[in-house]
DRENDO-1510 file (C-alpha; in Angstrom, 1 decimal, always signed):
<recs>
REC; n; res; u; v; w
REC; 1; UNK; +102.4; +84.6; +130.0 .
REC; 2; UNK; +102.4; +81.8; +127.4 .
REC; 3; UNK; +104.1; +82.4; +124.1 .
REC; 4; UNK; +104.0; +79.9; +121.3 .
REC; 5; UNK; +106.1; +80.7; +118.2 .
REC; 6; UNK; +107.8; +79.0; +115.3 .
REC; 7; UNK; +111.5; +78.3; +115.8 .
REC; 8; UNK; +112.2; +79.2; +112.2 .
REC; 9; UNK; +110.8; +81.6; +109.6 .
REC; 10; UNK; +111.7; +82.6; +106.0 .
REC; 11; UNK; +112.5; +86.1; +104.7 .
REC; 12; UNK; +109.5; +87.3; +102.8 .
REC; 13; UNK; +107.1; +85.1; +104.9 .
REC; 14; UNK; +105.0; +85.5; +108.0 .
REC; 15; UNK; +105.7; +84.2; +111.5 .
REC; 16; UNK; +102.6; +83.6; +113.4 .
REC; 17; UNK; +102.8; +83.6; +117.2 .
REC; 18; UNK; +100.1; +83.0; +119.9 .
REC; 19; UNK; +100.3; +84.8; +123.2 .
REC; 20; UNK; +98.0; +84.4; +126.2 .
REC; 21; UNK; +97.8; +84.9; +130.0 .
REC; 22; UNK; +97.3; +82.0; +132.3 .
REC; 23; UNK; +94.7; +82.8; +135.0 .
REC; 24; UNK; +93.8; +80.8; +138.0 .
REC; 25; UNK; +90.1; +81.3; +138.0 .
REC; 26; UNK; +87.7; +81.7; +135.1 .
REC; 27; UNK; +88.5; +83.3; +131.7 .
REC; 28; UNK; +90.9; +86.3; +131.5 .
REC; 29; UNK; +89.5; +89.7; +130.7 .
REC; 30; UNK; +90.6; +91.8; +127.8 .
REC; 31; UNK; +94.3; +92.9; +128.0 .
REC; 32; UNK; +96.8; +94.8; +125.9 .
REC; 33; UNK; +100.2; +93.3; +125.1 .
REC; 34; UNK; +103.3; +95.1; +124.1 .
REC; 35; UNK; +105.2; +93.3; +121.3 .
REC; 36; UNK; +108.9; +94.1; +120.8 .
REC; 37; UNK; +110.8; +92.6; +118.0 .
REC; 38; UNK; +114.6; +92.7; +117.9 .
REC; 39; UNK; +116.8; +91.8; +115.0 .
REC; 40; UNK; +120.1; +89.8; +115.0 .
REC; 41; UNK; +122.0; +93.1; +115.3 .
REC; 42; UNK; +120.3; +93.8; +118.7 .
REC; 43; UNK; +118.3; +96.7; +117.4 .
REC; 44; UNK; +114.5; +96.9; +117.9 .
REC; 45; UNK; +112.5; +97.0; +114.7 .
REC; 46; UNK; +109.8; +99.5; +115.2 .
REC; 47; UNK; +107.9; +98.4; +112.1 .
REC; 48; UNK; +107.2; +95.1; +113.7 .
REC; 49; UNK; +106.9; +96.3; +117.4 .
REC; 50; UNK; +103.5; +97.4; +118.5 .
REC; 51; UNK; +100.7; +97.1; +121.1 .
REC; 52; UNK; +98.0; +94.4; +120.4 .
REC; 53; UNK; +94.7; +93.8; +122.0 .
REC; 54; UNK; +94.2; +90.5; +123.6 .
REC; 55; UNK; +90.5; +89.7; +124.0 .
REC; 56; UNK; +90.0; +87.2; +126.8 .
REC; 57; UNK; +93.7; +87.4; +127.5 .
REC; 58; UNK; +94.8; +85.7; +124.2 .
REC; 59; UNK; +95.8; +86.9; +120.8 .
REC; 60; UNK; +97.6; +86.0; +117.6 .
REC; 61; UNK; +100.6; +88.0; +116.5 .
REC; 62; UNK; +101.7; +88.1; +112.9 .
REC; 63; UNK; +105.2; +89.3; +112.0 .
REC; 64; UNK; +105.5; +89.9; +108.2 .
REC; 65; UNK; +109.2; +89.5; +107.6 .
REC; 66; UNK; +110.5; +91.3; +104.5 .
REC; 67; UNK; +112.8; +89.8; +101.9 .
REC; 68; UNK; +115.6; +92.2; +102.9 .
REC; 69; UNK; +115.5; +91.4; +106.7 .
REC; 70; UNK; +118.8; +90.1; +108.0 .
REC; 71; UNK; +119.1; +86.4; +108.5 .
REC; 72; UNK; +119.8; +85.2; +112.0 .
REC; 73; UNK; +118.2; +84.9; +115.4 .
REC; 74; UNK; +115.4; +87.4; +116.0 .
REC; 75; UNK; +113.9; +88.0; +119.5 .
REC; 76; UNK; +110.2; +88.5; +120.1 .
REC; 77; UNK; +109.2; +89.8; +123.6 .
REC; 78; UNK; +105.5; +90.0; +124.6 .
REC; 79; UNK; +104.6; +91.8; +127.8 .
REC; 80; UNK; +101.2; +92.3; +129.4 .
REC; 81; UNK; +100.9; +96.0; +129.8 .
REC; 82; UNK; +98.8; +95.8; +133.0 .
REC; 83; UNK; +100.8; +93.2; +135.0 .
REC; 84; UNK; +104.2; +93.4; +133.5 .
REC; 85; UNK; +104.3; +89.6; +133.0 .
REC; 86; UNK; +106.4; +88.8; +129.9 .
REC; 87; UNK; +107.7; +86.0; +127.7 .
REC; 88; UNK; +110.3; +85.8; +125.0 .
REC; 89; UNK; +110.9; +83.7; +122.0 .
REC; 90; UNK; +113.6; +83.4; +119.4 .
REC; 91; UNK; +113.0; +82.9; +115.7 .
REC; 92; UNK; +115.7; +81.9; +113.3 .
REC; 93; UNK; +115.2; +83.8; +110.1 .
REC; 94; UNK; +116.5; +82.1; +107.0 .
</recs>
């Protein structure tokens, strides 16, 4: 699993992440990814966590942070539902 994300984001702004599966032969087929977003307090934020379709094994994930979200280190975990392969990223929300 490859996960590219910004290292920082601003409250009230969007964080755009790109996730994809690396395959050894040919293009990947359509997959579903589970996205879990955890705030600085360690609690999962269900409004940002969801399942996303990944046509050809790749997708863009947008997290629309609100103005009242807590500043600090947020964790984003993306997992391929079929294989269980996962990657994590941290975004510093300012």
